[in-house]
C-alpha positions in Angstrom: 7.5 0.7 -14.6 7.5 3.8 -12.3 8.5 4.2 -8.7 7.1 7.1 -6.6 9.9 8.1 -4.0 7.1 8.8 -1.5 6.8 5.0 -0.9 9.3 2.5 0.1 10.2 0.3 -2.9 8.6 -2.8 -1.2 5.2 -1.0 -0.9 5.4 0.1 -4.5 6.3 -3.5 -5.4 3.4 -5.0 -3.6 1.0 -2.6 -5.0 2.2 -3.3 -8.5 2.5 -7.0 -8.4 0.7 -8.6 -5.4 -2.6 -10.2 -6.0 -5.7 -9.1 -4.0 -5.2 -10.8 -0.6 -1.5 -11.5 -1.1 0.7 -10.4 1.9 4.3 -9.2 1.6 6.4 -9.1 4.7 9.3 -6.9 5.4 11.6 -7.3 8.5 14.1 -4.9 10.0 16.1 -4.6 13.1 13.0 -2.8 14.8 10.3 -5.3 13.8 8.4 -6.0 10.6 5.7 -4.6 8.2 3.0 -6.6 6.5 1.3 -5.1 3.5 -1.7 -6.6 1.9 -3.8 -5.2 -1.0 -7.4 -6.1 -0.3 -9.3 -4.7 -3.2 -8.5 -3.5 -6.7 -10.8 -1.2 -8.6 -10.9 2.0 -10.8 -11.9 5.5 -9.7 -12.6 8.5 -11.7 -10.2 11.4 -11.2 -10.1 14.5 -13.5 -12.1 13.0 -16.3 -10.4 9.6 -16.6 -10.3 6.4 -14.6 -7.3 5.4 -12.4 -6.4 1.9 -11.0 -6.7 2.0 -7.3 -6.0 -0.7 -4.6 -7.2 -0.8 -0.9 -4.8 -2.1 1.5 -4.0 -3.1 5.0 -0.6 -2.3 6.5 0.4 -3.8 9.8 3.5 -2.4 11.7 4.8 -4.6 14.5 7.9 -3.5 16.6 10.0 -6.0 18.4 8.6 -4.9 21.8 5.2 -6.0 20.7 3.7 -2.6 19.8 1.4 -2.9 16.8 -0.4 -0.5 14.6 -2.9 -1.3 11.8 -3.7 1.0 8.9 -6.2 0.9 6.1 -5.9 3.0 3.0 -6.2 3.4 -0.7 -3.4 3.8 -3.2 -4.1 5.0 -6.8 -2.0 5.0 -10.0 -0.8 8.3 -11.4 -0.8 8.7 -15.2 2.9 8.3 -15.2 2.5 4.9 -13.7 3.6 5.7 -10.2 1.5 4.9 -7.1 0.3 7.5 -4.5 -1.7 7.1 -1.2 -5.2 8.6 -1.7 -6.1 8.0 1.9 -4.8 6.1 4.9 -6.1 5.8 8.5 -5.2 3.9 11.6 -7.5 1.1 12.4 -8.3 0.8 16.2 
């Protein structure tokens, strides 16, 4: 297993182990984050295929402020994950 320090460990863990549609929830003093892989597929990069996952990330603060993001993460050859794209959903 490999961990990309660009991610929080819970996000890496969800990308690695959650089934499609399975949501992980992390709480903190300021609110919580929900992270759900929504699709798993392979994408060609540099002459070979990489495992990729689309995801939905929801960030909710204690004051009710909420942001939703959709994105795609792909596995590097060394086994770590990186975010290939991410955008806020309105």
